[in-house]
N, CA, C and O atoms as a Maestro MAE file, in Angstrom:
{
 s_m_m2io_version
 :::
 2.0.0
}

f_m_ct {
 s_m_title
 :::
 protein
 m_atom[288] {
  # First column is atom index #
  i_m_mmod_type
  r_m_x_coord
  r_m_y_coord
  r_m_z_coord
  i_m_residue_number
  s_m_chain_name
  s_m_pdb_residue_name
  s_m_pdb_atom_name
  i_m_atomic_number
  :::
  1 25 30.554 56.013 -27.700 1 A "UNK " " N  " 7
  2 3 29.055 55.594 -27.720 1 A "UNK " " CA " 6
  3 2 28.936 54.547 -28.844 1 A "UNK " " C  " 6
  4 15 28.342 53.488 -28.638 1 A "UNK " " O  " 8
  5 25 29.519 54.851 -30.072 2 A "UNK " " N  " 7
  6 3 29.381 53.892 -31.170 2 A "UNK " " CA " 6
  7 2 30.147 52.491 -30.902 2 A "UNK " " C  " 6
  8 15 29.734 51.413 -31.329 2 A "UNK " " O  " 8
  9 25 31.283 52.656 -30.160 3 A "UNK " " N  " 7
  10 3 31.978 51.424 -30.026 3 A "UNK " " CA " 6
  11 2 31.362 50.837 -28.881 3 A "UNK " " C  " 6
  12 15 31.530 49.618 -28.927 3 A "UNK " " O  " 8
  13 25 30.687 51.209 -27.821 4 A "UNK " " N  " 7
  14 3 29.851 50.620 -26.837 4 A "UNK " " CA " 6
  15 2 28.816 49.768 -27.388 4 A "UNK " " C  " 6
  16 15 28.714 48.597 -27.022 4 A "UNK " " O  " 8
  17 25 27.903 50.380 -28.401 5 A "UNK " " N  " 7
  18 3 26.882 49.704 -28.916 5 A "UNK " " CA " 6
  19 2 27.497 48.586 -29.807 5 A "UNK " " C  " 6
  20 15 26.856 47.536 -29.768 5 A "UNK " " O  " 8
  21 25 28.550 48.583 -30.564 6 A "UNK " " N  " 7
  22 3 29.085 47.652 -31.280 6 A "UNK " " CA " 6
  23 2 29.685 46.388 -30.414 6 A "UNK " " C  " 6
  24 15 29.776 45.249 -30.874 6 A "UNK " " O  " 8
  25 25 30.072 46.763 -29.115 7 A "UNK " " N  " 7
  26 3 30.582 45.947 -28.376 7 A "UNK " " CA " 6
  27 2 29.531 45.062 -27.858 7 A "UNK " " C  " 6
  28 15 29.647 43.837 -27.864 7 A "UNK " " O  " 8
  29 25 28.355 45.779 -27.344 8 A "UNK " " N  " 7
  30 3 27.169 45.131 -26.680 8 A "UNK " " CA " 6
  31 2 26.531 44.120 -27.753 8 A "UNK " " C  " 6
  32 15 26.091 43.020 -27.422 8 A "UNK " " O  " 8
  33 25 26.525 44.621 -29.125 9 A "UNK " " N  " 7
  34 3 25.883 43.732 -30.158 9 A "UNK " " CA " 6
  35 2 26.771 42.551 -30.302 9 A "UNK " " C  " 6
  36 15 26.302 41.435 -30.520 9 A "UNK " " O  " 8
  37 25 27.980 42.761 -30.190 10 A "UNK " " N  " 7
  38 3 29.103 41.635 -30.648 10 A "UNK " " CA " 6
  39 2 29.028 40.575 -29.341 10 A "UNK " " C  " 6
  40 15 29.079 39.367 -29.571 10 A "UNK " " O  " 8
  41 25 28.917 41.018 -28.108 11 A "UNK " " N  " 7
  42 3 28.695 40.149 -26.787 11 A "UNK " " CA " 6
  43 2 27.451 39.487 -26.898 11 A "UNK " " C  " 6
  44 15 27.401 38.289 -26.617 11 A "UNK " " O  " 8
  45 25 26.369 40.138 -27.293 12 A "UNK " " N  " 7
  46 3 25.210 39.221 -27.613 12 A "UNK " " CA " 6
  47 2 25.168 38.261 -28.632 12 A "UNK " " C  " 6
  48 15 24.569 37.188 -28.566 12 A "UNK " " O  " 8
  49 25 25.790 38.660 -29.529 13 A "UNK " " N  " 7
  50 3 25.934 37.655 -30.762 13 A "UNK " " CA " 6
  51 2 26.706 36.308 -30.502 13 A "UNK " " C  " 6
  52 15 26.473 35.183 -30.945 13 A "UNK " " O  " 8
  53 25 27.707 36.759 -29.642 14 A "UNK " " N  " 7
  54 3 28.885 35.443 -29.325 14 A "UNK " " CA " 6
  55 2 28.213 34.740 -28.264 14 A "UNK " " C  " 6
  56 15 28.494 33.547 -28.151 14 A "UNK " " O  " 8
  57 25 27.349 35.258 -27.434 15 A "UNK " " N  " 7
  58 3 26.833 34.357 -26.188 15 A "UNK " " CA " 6
  59 2 25.955 33.551 -26.646 15 A "UNK " " C  " 6
  60 15 25.564 32.683 -25.866 15 A "UNK " " O  " 8
  61 25 25.471 33.582 -27.815 16 A "UNK " " N  " 7
  62 3 24.492 32.267 -28.535 16 A "UNK " " CA " 6
  63 2 25.376 31.289 -28.709 16 A "UNK " " C  " 6
  64 15 24.913 30.177 -28.455 16 A "UNK " " O  " 8
  65 25 26.699 31.317 -29.119 17 A "UNK " " N  " 7
  66 3 27.558 30.420 -29.406 17 A "UNK " " CA " 6
  67 2 28.075 29.729 -28.375 17 A "UNK " " C  " 6
  68 15 28.868 28.830 -28.654 17 A "UNK " " O  " 8
  69 25 27.761 29.978 -27.031 18 A "UNK " " N  " 7
  70 3 28.397 29.109 -25.875 18 A "UNK " " CA " 6
  71 2 27.465 28.221 -25.256 18 A "UNK " " C  " 6
  72 15 27.040 28.410 -24.116 18 A "UNK " " O  " 8
  73 25 27.094 27.133 -26.072 19 A "UNK " " N  " 7
  74 3 26.208 26.284 -25.498 19 A "UNK " " CA " 6
  75 2 26.820 25.418 -24.310 19 A "UNK " " C  " 6
  76 15 28.033 25.229 -24.404 19 A "UNK " " O  " 8
  77 25 26.268 24.938 -23.363 20 A "UNK " " N  " 7
  78 3 26.925 24.210 -22.392 20 A "UNK " " CA " 6
  79 2 26.782 22.568 -22.900 20 A "UNK " " C  " 6
  80 15 25.820 22.260 -23.604 20 A "UNK " " O  " 8
  81 25 27.611 21.730 -22.572 21 A "UNK " " N  " 7
  82 3 27.553 20.332 -22.811 21 A "UNK " " CA " 6
  83 2 26.198 19.694 -22.118 21 A "UNK " " C  " 6
  84 15 25.906 20.016 -20.966 21 A "UNK " " O  " 8
  85 25 25.540 18.948 -22.732 22 A "UNK " " N  " 7
  86 3 24.379 18.234 -22.043 22 A "UNK " " CA " 6
  87 2 24.717 16.764 -21.695 22 A "UNK " " C  " 6
  88 15 25.184 15.930 -22.470 22 A "UNK " " O  " 8
  89 25 24.438 16.617 -20.552 23 A "UNK " " N  " 7
  90 3 24.548 15.203 -20.090 23 A "UNK " " CA " 6
  91 2 23.212 14.541 -19.822 23 A "UNK " " C  " 6
  92 15 22.140 15.140 -19.905 23 A "UNK " " O  " 8
  93 25 23.352 13.227 -19.485 24 A "UNK " " N  " 7
  94 3 22.114 12.428 -19.209 24 A "UNK " " CA " 6
  95 2 21.887 12.380 -17.764 24 A "UNK " " C  " 6
  96 15 20.907 11.752 -17.363 24 A "UNK " " O  " 8
  97 25 22.582 12.898 -17.017 25 A "UNK " " N  " 7
  98 3 22.305 12.787 -15.453 25 A "UNK " " CA " 6
  99 2 23.112 11.707 -14.912 25 A "UNK " " C  " 6
  100 15 24.295 11.591 -15.232 25 A "UNK " " O  " 8
  101 25 22.469 10.817 -14.014 26 A "UNK " " N  " 7
  102 3 23.181 10.006 -13.422 26 A "UNK " " CA " 6
  103 2 23.565 8.714 -13.965 26 A "UNK " " C  " 6
  104 15 24.286 7.932 -13.345 26 A "UNK " " O  " 8
  105 25 23.038 8.462 -15.241 27 A "UNK " " N  " 7
  106 3 23.642 7.336 -16.131 27 A "UNK " " CA " 6
  107 2 22.698 6.109 -15.558 27 A "UNK " " C  " 6
  108 15 22.908 4.951 -15.918 27 A "UNK " " O  " 8
  109 25 21.903 6.366 -14.865 28 A "UNK " " N  " 7
  110 3 21.065 5.007 -14.563 28 A "UNK " " CA " 6
  111 2 19.998 5.025 -15.315 28 A "UNK " " C  " 6
  112 15 19.276 6.006 -15.491 28 A "UNK " " O  " 8
  113 25 19.834 3.753 -15.868 29 A "UNK " " N  " 7
  114 3 18.933 3.576 -17.065 29 A "UNK " " CA " 6
  115 2 18.010 2.365 -16.685 29 A "UNK " " C  " 6
  116 15 18.455 1.224 -16.804 29 A "UNK " " O  " 8
  117 25 16.574 2.615 -16.174 30 A "UNK " " N  " 7
  118 3 16.010 1.659 -15.499 30 A "UNK " " CA " 6
  119 2 14.680 1.583 -16.653 30 A "UNK " " C  " 6
  120 15 14.285 2.582 -17.254 30 A "UNK " " O  " 8
  121 25 14.162 0.372 -16.804 31 A "UNK " " N  " 7
  122 3 12.998 0.306 -17.543 31 A "UNK " " CA " 6
  123 2 11.769 0.795 -16.828 31 A "UNK " " C  " 6
  124 15 11.748 0.641 -15.607 31 A "UNK " " O  " 8
  125 25 10.696 1.390 -17.446 32 A "UNK " " N  " 7
  126 3 9.626 1.820 -16.893 32 A "UNK " " CA " 6
  127 2 8.877 0.703 -16.138 32 A "UNK " " C  " 6
  128 15 8.418 1.009 -15.037 32 A "UNK " " O  " 8
  129 25 8.721 -0.372 -16.524 33 A "UNK " " N  " 7
  130 3 8.107 -1.229 -15.757 33 A "UNK " " CA " 6
  131 2 8.508 -1.776 -14.359 33 A "UNK " " C  " 6
  132 15 7.816 -2.433 -13.581 33 A "UNK " " O  " 8
  133 25 9.910 -1.307 -14.213 34 A "UNK " " N  " 7
  134 3 10.442 -1.753 -12.869 34 A "UNK " " CA " 6
  135 2 9.884 -1.055 -11.823 34 A "UNK " " C  " 6
  136 15 9.904 -1.571 -10.706 34 A "UNK " " O  " 8
  137 25 9.292 0.244 -12.024 35 A "UNK " " N  " 7
  138 3 8.543 0.852 -10.893 35 A "UNK " " CA " 6
  139 2 9.528 1.758 -10.057 35 A "UNK " " C  " 6
  140 15 10.736 1.760 -10.293 35 A "UNK " " O  " 8
  141 25 9.023 2.431 -9.192 36 A "UNK " " N  " 7
  142 3 9.865 3.403 -8.372 36 A "UNK " " CA " 6
  143 2 10.174 2.715 -7.049 36 A "UNK " " C  " 6
  144 15 11.145 3.168 -6.443 36 A "UNK " " O  " 8
  145 25 9.548 1.747 -6.523 37 A "UNK " " N  " 7
  146 3 9.683 1.201 -5.347 37 A "UNK " " CA " 6
  147 2 8.825 1.563 -4.227 37 A "UNK " " C  " 6
  148 15 8.827 0.986 -3.139 37 A "UNK " " O  " 8
  149 25 7.912 2.795 -4.633 38 A "UNK " " N  " 7
  150 3 7.008 3.304 -3.653 38 A "UNK " " CA " 6
  151 2 5.756 2.644 -3.820 38 A "UNK " " C  " 6
  152 15 5.519 1.992 -4.837 38 A "UNK " " O  " 8
  153 25 4.865 2.783 -2.803 39 A "UNK " " N  " 7
  154 3 3.532 2.119 -2.627 39 A "UNK " " CA " 6
  155 2 2.622 2.736 -3.699 39 A "UNK " " C  " 6
  156 15 1.636 2.069 -4.015 39 A "UNK " " O  " 8
  157 25 2.820 3.932 -4.308 40 A "UNK " " N  " 7
  158 3 1.867 4.682 -4.904 40 A "UNK " " CA " 6
  159 2 1.822 4.137 -6.391 40 A "UNK " " C  " 6
  160 15 2.447 4.708 -7.284 40 A "UNK " " O  " 8
  161 25 1.056 3.009 -6.616 41 A "UNK " " N  " 7
  162 3 0.995 2.466 -7.962 41 A "UNK " " CA " 6
  163 2 -0.535 2.104 -8.271 41 A "UNK " " C  " 6
  164 15 -1.403 2.024 -7.402 41 A "UNK " " O  " 8
  165 25 -0.723 1.910 -9.566 42 A "UNK " " N  " 7
  166 3 -2.120 1.443 -9.743 42 A "UNK " " CA " 6
  167 2 -2.272 0.077 -9.240 42 A "UNK " " C  " 6
  168 15 -1.326 -0.661 -8.964 42 A "UNK " " O  " 8
  169 25 -3.553 -0.230 -9.131 43 A "UNK " " N  " 7
  170 3 -4.014 -1.253 -8.309 43 A "UNK " " CA " 6
  171 2 -3.536 -2.719 -8.967 43 A "UNK " " C  " 6
  172 15 -2.865 -3.583 -8.402 43 A "UNK " " O  " 8
  173 25 -4.007 -2.740 -10.148 44 A "UNK " " N  " 7
  174 3 -3.683 -4.199 -10.929 44 A "UNK " " CA " 6
  175 2 -2.371 -4.339 -11.343 44 A "UNK " " C  " 6
  176 15 -2.056 -5.408 -11.864 44 A "UNK " " O  " 8
  177 25 -1.514 -3.434 -11.207 45 A "UNK " " N  " 7
  178 3 -0.215 -3.511 -11.673 45 A "UNK " " CA " 6
  179 2 0.754 -3.826 -10.730 45 A "UNK " " C  " 6
  180 15 0.792 -3.164 -9.693 45 A "UNK " " O  " 8
  181 25 1.678 -4.884 -10.953 46 A "UNK " " N  " 7
  182 3 2.821 -5.276 -10.077 46 A "UNK " " CA " 6
  183 2 4.030 -4.590 -10.514 46 A "UNK " " C  " 6
  184 15 4.339 -4.670 -11.703 46 A "UNK " " O  " 8
  185 25 4.755 -3.927 -9.702 47 A "UNK " " N  " 7
  186 3 5.980 -3.331 -10.131 47 A "UNK " " CA " 6
  187 2 7.110 -4.448 -10.281 47 A "UNK " " C  " 6
  188 15 7.486 -5.202 -9.383 47 A "UNK " " O  " 8
  189 25 7.595 -4.403 -11.645 48 A "UNK " " N  " 7
  190 3 8.790 -5.207 -12.047 48 A "UNK " " CA " 6
  191 2 7.982 -6.251 -13.111 48 A "UNK " " C  " 6
  192 15 8.738 -6.891 -13.841 48 A "UNK " " O  " 8
  193 25 6.815 -6.445 -13.247 49 A "UNK " " N  " 7
  194 3 6.081 -7.277 -14.239 49 A "UNK " " CA " 6
  195 2 5.983 -6.575 -15.464 49 A "UNK " " C  " 6
  196 15 5.241 -5.593 -15.472 49 A "UNK " " O  " 8
  197 25 6.569 -6.874 -16.478 50 A "UNK " " N  " 7
  198 3 6.522 -6.267 -17.747 50 A "UNK " " CA " 6
  199 2 5.282 -6.633 -18.433 50 A "UNK " " C  " 6
  200 15 4.711 -5.807 -19.144 50 A "UNK " " O  " 8
  201 25 4.842 -7.787 -18.270 51 A "UNK " " N  " 7
  202 3 3.498 -8.145 -18.949 51 A "UNK " " CA " 6
  203 2 2.383 -7.313 -18.462 51 A "UNK " " C  " 6
  204 15 1.556 -6.863 -19.255 51 A "UNK " " O  " 8
  205 25 2.324 -7.103 -17.276 52 A "UNK " " N  " 7
  206 3 1.309 -6.394 -16.548 52 A "UNK " " CA " 6
  207 2 1.586 -4.949 -16.998 52 A "UNK " " C  " 6
  208 15 0.629 -4.267 -17.365 52 A "UNK " " O  " 8
  209 25 2.678 -4.499 -16.997 53 A "UNK " " N  " 7
  210 3 2.890 -2.978 -17.315 53 A "UNK " " CA " 6
  211 2 2.341 -2.831 -18.819 53 A "UNK " " C  " 6
  212 15 1.514 -1.952 -19.061 53 A "UNK " " O  " 8
  213 25 2.784 -3.661 -19.792 54 A "UNK " " N  " 7
  214 3 2.203 -3.581 -21.008 54 A "UNK " " CA " 6
  215 2 0.654 -3.745 -21.320 54 A "UNK " " C  " 6
  216 15 0.134 -3.003 -22.153 54 A "UNK " " O  " 8
  217 25 0.010 -4.589 -20.739 55 A "UNK " " N  " 7
  218 3 -1.420 -4.567 -20.599 55 A "UNK " " CA " 6
  219 2 -1.976 -3.326 -20.062 55 A "UNK " " C  " 6
  220 15 -2.914 -2.818 -20.676 55 A "UNK " " O  " 8
  221 25 -1.546 -2.785 -19.036 56 A "UNK " " N  " 7
  222 3 -1.896 -1.420 -18.360 56 A "UNK " " CA " 6
  223 2 -1.918 -0.224 -19.531 56 A "UNK " " C  " 6
  224 15 -2.817 0.557 -19.843 56 A "UNK " " O  " 8
  225 25 -0.650 -0.387 -20.015 57 A "UNK " " N  " 7
  226 3 -0.423 0.792 -20.948 57 A "UNK " " CA " 6
  227 2 -1.297 0.632 -22.270 57 A "UNK " " C  " 6
  228 15 -1.839 1.575 -22.846 57 A "UNK " " O  " 8
  229 25 -1.352 -0.647 -22.649 58 A "UNK " " N  " 7
  230 3 -2.496 -0.750 -23.733 58 A "UNK " " CA " 6
  231 2 -3.852 -0.236 -23.380 58 A "UNK " " C  " 6
  232 15 -4.366 0.599 -24.125 58 A "UNK " " O  " 8
  233 25 -4.535 -0.689 -22.224 59 A "UNK " " N  " 7
  234 3 -5.821 -0.344 -21.790 59 A "UNK " " CA " 6
  235 2 -5.728 1.275 -21.636 59 A "UNK " " C  " 6
  236 15 -6.683 1.908 -22.087 59 A "UNK " " O  " 8
  237 25 -4.844 1.871 -21.140 60 A "UNK " " N  " 7
  238 3 -4.669 3.229 -21.019 60 A "UNK " " CA " 6
  239 2 -4.895 3.933 -22.163 60 A "UNK " " C  " 6
  240 15 -5.665 4.893 -22.188 60 A "UNK " " O  " 8
  241 25 -4.128 3.434 -23.371 61 A "UNK " " N  " 7
  242 3 -4.025 4.115 -24.574 61 A "UNK " " CA " 6
  243 2 -5.469 3.908 -25.138 61 A "UNK " " C  " 6
  244 15 -6.128 4.842 -25.593 61 A "UNK " " O  " 8
  245 25 -5.885 2.694 -25.078 62 A "UNK " " N  " 7
  246 3 -7.141 2.742 -25.826 62 A "UNK " " CA " 6
  247 2 -8.343 3.506 -25.052 62 A "UNK " " C  " 6
  248 15 -9.162 4.132 -25.723 62 A "UNK " " O  " 8
  249 25 -8.437 3.461 -23.820 63 A "UNK " " N  " 7
  250 3 -9.517 4.178 -23.128 63 A "UNK " " CA " 6
  251 2 -9.278 5.496 -23.087 63 A "UNK " " C  " 6
  252 15 -10.282 6.143 -23.382 63 A "UNK " " O  " 8
  253 25 -8.286 6.176 -22.821 64 A "UNK " " N  " 7
  254 3 -8.127 7.530 -22.495 64 A "UNK " " CA " 6
  255 2 -7.539 8.369 -23.597 64 A "UNK " " C  " 6
  256 15 -7.980 9.503 -23.788 64 A "UNK " " O  " 8
  257 25 -6.374 7.776 -24.475 65 A "UNK " " N  " 7
  258 3 -5.607 8.451 -25.112 65 A "UNK " " CA " 6
  259 2 -5.712 8.254 -26.742 65 A "UNK " " C  " 6
  260 15 -4.890 8.615 -27.584 65 A "UNK " " O  " 8
  261 25 -6.960 7.577 -26.942 66 A "UNK " " N  " 7
  262 3 -6.911 7.213 -28.361 66 A "UNK " " CA " 6
  263 2 -7.969 8.272 -28.885 66 A "UNK " " C  " 6
  264 15 -9.094 8.258 -28.386 66 A "UNK " " O  " 8
  265 25 -7.681 9.098 -29.773 67 A "UNK " " N  " 7
  266 3 -8.679 10.179 -30.448 67 A "UNK " " CA " 6
  267 2 -9.618 9.453 -31.202 67 A "UNK " " C  " 6
  268 15 -10.754 9.925 -31.247 67 A "UNK " " O  " 8
  269 25 -9.363 8.295 -31.868 68 A "UNK " " N  " 7
  270 3 -10.273 7.846 -32.864 68 A "UNK " " CA " 6
  271 2 -11.319 7.180 -32.161 68 A "UNK " " C  " 6
  272 15 -12.416 7.080 -32.712 68 A "UNK " " O  " 8
  273 25 -11.121 6.675 -30.936 69 A "UNK " " N  " 7
  274 3 -12.362 6.016 -30.235 69 A "UNK " " CA " 6
  275 2 -13.232 7.091 -29.609 69 A "UNK " " C  " 6
  276 15 -14.447 6.926 -29.493 69 A "UNK " " O  " 8
  277 25 -12.625 8.171 -29.212 70 A "UNK " " N  " 7
  278 3 -13.510 9.256 -28.658 70 A "UNK " " CA " 6
  279 2 -14.390 9.910 -29.616 70 A "UNK " " C  " 6
  280 15 -15.424 10.453 -29.227 70 A "UNK " " O  " 8
  281 25 -14.065 9.895 -30.796 71 A "UNK " " N  " 7
  282 3 -14.967 10.642 -31.902 71 A "UNK " " CA " 6
  283 2 -16.201 9.692 -32.232 71 A "UNK " " C  " 6
  284 15 -17.150 10.210 -32.819 71 A "UNK " " O  " 8
  285 25 -16.249 8.634 -31.972 72 A "UNK " " N  " 7
  286 3 -17.489 7.867 -32.158 72 A "UNK " " CA " 6
  287 2 -18.603 8.057 -31.188 72 A "UNK " " C  " 6
  288 15 -19.651 7.427 -31.322 72 A "UNK " " O  " 8
  :::
 }
 m_bond[287] {
  # First column is bond index #
  i_m_from
  i_m_to
  i_m_order
  :::
  1 1 2 1
  2 2 3 1
  3 3 4 2
  4 3 5 1
  5 5 6 1
  6 6 7 1
  7 7 8 2
  8 7 9 1
  9 9 10 1
  10 10 11 1
  11 11 12 2
  12 11 13 1
  13 13 14 1
  14 14 15 1
  15 15 16 2
  16 15 17 1
  17 17 18 1
  18 18 19 1
  19 19 20 2
  20 19 21 1
  21 21 22 1
  22 22 23 1
  23 23 24 2
  24 23 25 1
  25 25 26 1
  26 26 27 1
  27 27 28 2
  28 27 29 1
  29 29 30 1
  30 30 31 1
  31 31 32 2
  32 31 33 1
  33 33 34 1
  34 34 35 1
  35 35 36 2
  36 35 37 1
  37 37 38 1
  38 38 39 1
  39 39 40 2
  40 39 41 1
  41 41 42 1
  42 42 43 1
  43 43 44 2
  44 43 45 1
  45 45 46 1
  46 46 47 1
  47 47 48 2
  48 47 49 1
  49 49 50 1
  50 50 51 1
  51 51 52 2
  52 51 53 1
  53 53 54 1
  54 54 55 1
  55 55 56 2
  56 55 57 1
  57 57 58 1
  58 58 59 1
  59 59 60 2
  60 59 61 1
  61 61 62 1
  62 62 63 1
  63 63 64 2
  64 63 65 1
  65 65 66 1
  66 66 67 1
  67 67 68 2
  68 67 69 1
  69 69 70 1
  70 70 71 1
  71 71 72 2
  72 71 73 1
  73 73 74 1
  74 74 75 1
  75 75 76 2
  76 75 77 1
  77 77 78 1
  78 78 79 1
  79 79 80 2
  80 79 81 1
  81 81 82 1
  82 82 83 1
  83 83 84 2
  84 83 85 1
  85 85 86 1
  86 86 87 1
  87 87 88 2
  88 87 89 1
  89 89 90 1
  90 90 91 1
  91 91 92 2
  92 91 93 1
  93 93 94 1
  94 94 95 1
  95 95 96 2
  96 95 97 1
  97 97 98 1
  98 98 99 1
  99 99 100 2
  100 99 101 1
  101 101 102 1
  102 102 103 1
  103 103 104 2
  104 103 105 1
  105 105 106 1
  106 106 107 1
  107 107 108 2
  108 107 109 1
  109 109 110 1
  110 110 111 1
  111 111 112 2
  112 111 113 1
  113 113 114 1
  114 114 115 1
  115 115 116 2
  116 115 117 1
  117 117 118 1
  118 118 119 1
  119 119 120 2
  120 119 121 1
  121 121 122 1
  122 122 123 1
  123 123 124 2
  124 123 125 1
  125 125 126 1
  126 126 127 1
  127 127 128 2
  128 127 129 1
  129 129 130 1
  130 130 131 1
  131 131 132 2
  132 131 133 1
  133 133 134 1
  134 134 135 1
  135 135 136 2
  136 135 137 1
  137 137 138 1
  138 138 139 1
  139 139 140 2
  140 139 141 1
  141 141 142 1
  142 142 143 1
  143 143 144 2
  144 143 145 1
  145 145 146 1
  146 146 147 1
  147 147 148 2
  148 147 149 1
  149 149 150 1
  150 150 151 1
  151 151 152 2
  152 151 153 1
  153 153 154 1
  154 154 155 1
  155 155 156 2
  156 155 157 1
  157 157 158 1
  158 158 159 1
  159 159 160 2
  160 159 161 1
  161 161 162 1
  162 162 163 1
  163 163 164 2
  164 163 165 1
  165 165 166 1
  166 166 167 1
  167 167 168 2
  168 167 169 1
  169 169 170 1
  170 170 171 1
  171 171 172 2
  172 171 173 1
  173 173 174 1
  174 174 175 1
  175 175 176 2
  176 175 177 1
  177 177 178 1
  178 178 179 1
  179 179 180 2
  180 179 181 1
  181 181 182 1
  182 182 183 1
  183 183 184 2
  184 183 185 1
  185 185 186 1
  186 186 187 1
  187 187 188 2
  188 187 189 1
  189 189 190 1
  190 190 191 1
  191 191 192 2
  192 191 193 1
  193 193 194 1
  194 194 195 1
  195 195 196 2
  196 195 197 1
  197 197 198 1
  198 198 199 1
  199 199 200 2
  200 199 201 1
  201 201 202 1
  202 202 203 1
  203 203 204 2
  204 203 205 1
  205 205 206 1
  206 206 207 1
  207 207 208 2
  208 207 209 1
  209 209 210 1
  210 210 211 1
  211 211 212 2
  212 211 213 1
  213 213 214 1
  214 214 215 1
  215 215 216 2
  216 215 217 1
  217 217 218 1
  218 218 219 1
  219 219 220 2
  220 219 221 1
  221 221 222 1
  222 222 223 1
  223 223 224 2
  224 223 225 1
  225 225 226 1
  226 226 227 1
  227 227 228 2
  228 227 229 1
  229 229 230 1
  230 230 231 1
  231 231 232 2
  232 231 233 1
  233 233 234 1
  234 234 235 1
  235 235 236 2
  236 235 237 1
  237 237 238 1
  238 238 239 1
  239 239 240 2
  240 239 241 1
  241 241 242 1
  242 242 243 1
  243 243 244 2
  244 243 245 1
  245 245 246 1
  246 246 247 1
  247 247 248 2
  248 247 249 1
  249 249 250 1
  250 250 251 1
  251 251 252 2
  252 251 253 1
  253 253 254 1
  254 254 255 1
  255 255 256 2
  256 255 257 1
  257 257 258 1
  258 258 259 1
  259 259 260 2
  260 259 261 1
  261 261 262 1
  262 262 263 1
  263 263 264 2
  264 263 265 1
  265 265 266 1
  266 266 267 1
  267 267 268 2
  268 267 269 1
  269 269 270 1
  270 270 271 1
  271 271 272 2
  272 271 273 1
  273 273 274 1
  274 274 275 1
  275 275 276 2
  276 275 277 1
  277 277 278 1
  278 278 279 1
  279 279 280 2
  280 279 281 1
  281 281 282 1
  282 282 283 1
  283 283 284 2
  284 283 285 1
  285 285 286 1
  286 286 287 1
  287 287 288 2
  :::
 }
}
């Protein structure tokens, strides 16, 4: 009984050391402004247009995600 308890504890302790390697997936790295190729996109944003993407992200940040502007 004593050895069984120690062996269970040893297995539990050593199982934490067995981390699997982390990979990035497909390796395909596309910029966000290129879009997904689907028709479901914001009305004023053109997929592939970096300037349009940046202006939409700036407006979104200022209107909905800026806590300083919400406090006033």
